[in-house]
C-alpha positions in Angstrom: -140.6 24.2 14.8 -138.9 25.3 11.6 -135.2 25.7 11.6 -134.0 29.0 10.2 -130.3 28.5 11.3 -127.9 29.0 8.3 -125.3 27.0 10.2 -127.5 23.9 10.5 -126.0 20.9 8.6 -129.5 19.6 7.7 -131.5 22.8 7.0 -128.8 25.4 6.4 -126.0 25.8 4.0 -122.9 24.8 6.0 -120.8 22.0 4.7 -119.2 19.4 6.9 -116.0 17.5 6.3 -113.1 16.0 8.1 -113.1 14.6 11.6 -116.2 13.3 13.4 -116.2 12.8 17.2 -118.6 11.6 19.9 -118.5 14.0 22.9 -120.3 14.3 26.2 -121.9 17.7 26.6 -120.6 19.6 29.7 -122.1 23.0 29.2 -124.9 24.7 27.1 -124.6 28.1 28.6 -123.3 30.1 25.6 -125.9 31.0 23.0 -126.2 28.4 20.2 -123.1 26.7 21.5 -122.2 23.5 23.4 -119.0 22.7 25.2 -118.1 19.0 25.3 -115.4 16.7 26.6 -113.7 14.2 24.2 -111.8 11.4 25.9 -109.1 9.4 24.1 -106.2 7.0 24.8 -102.5 7.8 24.1 -99.9 5.1 24.2 -96.8 5.8 26.4 -94.0 3.8 24.8 -91.6 4.1 27.8 -94.0 2.3 30.2 -95.7 0.2 27.5 -99.1 1.3 28.6 -101.8 3.8 27.5 -103.0 6.8 29.4 -106.4 8.5 29.3 -106.6 12.1 28.1 -109.3 14.6 27.3 -109.9 17.8 25.4 -112.6 20.4 25.3 -114.5 20.9 22.0 -116.7 23.9 21.3 -119.4 23.2 18.7 -122.3 25.1 17.2 -125.8 23.8 18.3 -128.5 24.2 15.6 -131.9 25.5 16.7 -133.7 22.4 15.6 -131.9 20.1 18.1 -132.8 19.8 21.8 -129.6 19.2 23.6 -129.0 19.3 27.4 -126.0 18.8 29.7 -125.0 15.2 30.0 -126.1 14.2 26.5 -123.8 12.4 24.1 -123.7 14.0 20.7 -121.8 13.6 17.4 -119.9 16.6 16.1 -118.4 17.1 12.7 -115.7 19.5 11.5 -116.8 22.5 9.4 -115.5 25.9 8.5 -114.7 28.3 11.4 -118.0 29.7 12.7 -116.2 31.9 15.3 -112.8 32.1 17.0 -113.1 28.8 18.8 -116.0 27.0 17.0 -114.8 24.7 14.2 -117.4 21.9 14.8 -121.2 21.6 14.4 -123.5 19.1 16.1 -124.8 16.6 13.5 -126.9 14.3 15.7 -127.8 13.4 19.3 -126.7 9.9 20.2 -128.1 9.4 23.7 -128.6 10.8 27.2 
């Protein structure tokens, strides 16, 4: 299968820069888009402990990558593709 997606970091012309995250894919329902969950720790100075938080990241899924719900992927920051998409999937890490 040939990739004709202009927003593919490998075969297209989109440039990636900035932050890179590992996220777990929670939804692939929107067309050419994945929605993932990023978990991170935040230190709470008052209690001298850390708490777990999460955020949702919307990323562009290139045509050449086969990604399903539950997979772990690496996303990298890029120019805004749409109102909420500022990341693109660079590689699939695991199931």
